[in-house]
N, C-alpha and C positions, 0 to 999 in steps of 0.2 A: 576586437571585442571579445572578451572572454566569455566561453560557453558556460550556462548555467548548470550546476549539477541537478539531475532530476530523479524524483523519486515518486513511487506510486504506492499508495495503499489499496489493496484488493480485499474488500469486506466480504467475508464467508458467512456472515451471519447477521442478523438484525441488531441495530444499537439497542441495549436496554434502556428504561426509562431514565434511570439512575445516571448512566453513563450520557445518554443526551442531555440531561438537565444540568450535570455538573461539567461536563467537558464538550458539549456540542456533538458529542458521539465518538465512536472510536477514532474516526479520521484526526478529530482534536487532540486526543490523547497522545497518537503517535507524532503529530507536528509539535505539541508542547515539549515532549521527551526528547526528539531527534533533529527538529529542523533546525538549520543554522542561516544566518542571514545570505541572502543571494542564492538561496536554492528554489526549485520550484517543485511543487507538490501535486499530484495528481489523485484523484478518488475514483475507484471503479467498485461499483457495487456487485460483484459476481453473484451474490445471493439472489439478484433481481436480473441476472442475464446481462450485466454491464461489464464487458471484457475489454482490456486494451487491445490495440492494434497490435499485430504480431510482426510488422515490417520495420522495427527500429532501425535506424541506420547507427553505424558505430563511428564515433567522433576521432578525431585526431589524435586523442589521447589513448585510443585504443579500447576505451570501454563504452559499451551500450548504453543506451539511455530508455527507460530509467534504470536507475542503479538499484541494487538490493542492499539494503543496509541491516534488516531484520525481519523476521516473521515470528507470527504468533497464531496459535489455533486452539481454539477450546478443545477438540479432539486431536489425538495424534494418530500416527499411521499404526501404531502397535494397538490402539485402543480396539480394533475390530469394527469401528464405524466406518461407513462409505463415504469417503470425501473426496477421494481423487476421480476426477470426472473425465 
């Protein structure tokens, strides 16, 4: 059986009402843009203290799960905002 590619969206901010109403939240935005058939997607609301476990196993292909495909933040490391915990 083929192993599913697994991805996670870590939400670092609350979903604005427009994004919730239009896309079902940022999770829906990322899934609509990036998800492909046969993939598993997880949602972690880190803004609310929900973090993924850190003991991911490495697959036989050498990649760990979940995979990183893209990131986006409202602030950047150069903005002077404290965002790294």
